[in-house]
C-alpha positions in Angstrom: -21.3 -5.1 -0.2 -18.0 -4.7 1.6 -15.9 -5.6 -1.5 -17.8 -3.0 -3.6 -17.0 -0.3 -1.1 -13.3 -1.2 -1.2 -13.2 -1.3 -5.0 -15.0 2.0 -5.2 -12.6 3.5 -2.8 -9.6 2.2 -4.8 -11.2 3.4 -8.1 -11.8 6.9 -6.7 -8.2 7.1 -5.4 -6.9 6.2 -8.8 -9.1 8.9 -10.4 -7.6 11.4 -7.8 -4.0 10.4 -8.6 -4.7 10.5 -12.4 -6.3 13.9 -12.1 -3.3 15.3 -10.2 -0.7 13.7 -12.5 -2.5 14.7 -15.7 -2.7 18.3 -14.8 0.7 18.6 -13.3 -0.7 19.7 -9.9 -3.4 22.1 -11.2 -6.1 19.5 -10.5 -5.4 19.1 -6.8 -8.1 21.4 -5.5 -10.8 19.7 -7.5 -9.4 16.3 -6.7 -9.5 17.0 -3.0 -13.2 16.9 -3.2 -12.9 13.1 -3.8 -11.0 12.5 -0.5 -14.2 12.4 1.7 -15.9 10.1 -0.8 -12.9 7.8 -0.7 -12.9 7.8 3.1 -16.6 7.0 3.3 -16.3 4.2 0.8 -13.5 2.5 2.6 -10.6 3.9 4.8 -8.0 1.6 3.2 -8.5 3.3 -0.1 -7.3 6.6 1.4 -4.2 4.9 2.9 -3.5 3.4 -0.6 -3.9 6.9 -2.1 -1.5 8.6 0.3 1.1 5.8 -0.1 0.9 6.1 -3.9 1.2 9.9 -3.7 4.2 9.6 -1.4 5.9 7.1 -3.7 5.3 9.2 -6.8 6.7 12.3 -5.0 9.8 10.4 -3.9 10.4 8.5 -7.1 10.0 11.5 -9.5 12.8 11.4 -12.1 14.5 14.8 -11.4 15.0 13.8 -7.8 16.1 10.2 -7.8 18.6 8.1 -9.7 17.6 4.6 -10.9 19.5 2.9 -8.1 17.7 5.0 -5.5 14.3 4.1 -7.0 15.3 0.5 -6.8 16.2 0.9 -3.2 12.9 2.7 -2.6 11.0 -0.3 -4.1 13.1 -2.7 -2.1 12.3 -0.8 1.1 8.6 -0.9 0.2 8.9 -4.7 -0.2 10.7 -4.9 3.1 7.7 -3.2 4.8 5.2 -5.9 3.5 6.2 -8.5 6.2 5.9 -5.8 8.9 2.4 -4.9 7.6 1.4 -8.5 7.4 2.5 -9.2 11.0 0.7 -6.1 12.2 -2.5 -7.0 10.4 -2.3 -10.6 11.7 -2.0 -9.3 15.3 -4.9 -6.9 15.1 -7.1 -9.2 13.0 -6.4 -12.8 14.0 -7.7 -15.5 11.8 -7.2 -19.1 11.3 -8.8 -22.6 11.3 -10.5 -23.8 14.4 -10.0 -27.4 15.3 -13.5 -28.1 16.5 -14.9 -31.6 16.1 -12.9 -32.9 13.2 -13.7 -36.5 12.2 -10.2 -37.7 13.2 -10.5 -36.3 16.7 -14.0 -37.8 17.1 -12.8 -41.2 16.0 -9.9 -41.1 18.5 -12.1 -40.3 21.4 -14.5 -43.2 20.7 
């Protein structure tokens, strides 16, 4: 059930972005009604939504040259290791070494 909520949240955030982009900003008030639904489905979908909207705003053609868009993408890629480290600190995971056959054989 958790994956469904996440995918629903991402799908609604793409609908929100598509609605805003297709109507050149006129669809924002109607699209804002989707924000609570996105949040209730999964909070990560809302963060993806805001990150996508910030990127679209910063990378719009009249404001940025191609080299600056490349640097923006490169900066986003540079943030991925920081995000990975932050997530690994807050949500630790890994294999436990509990009772493997090799350890059991060595203790006998």
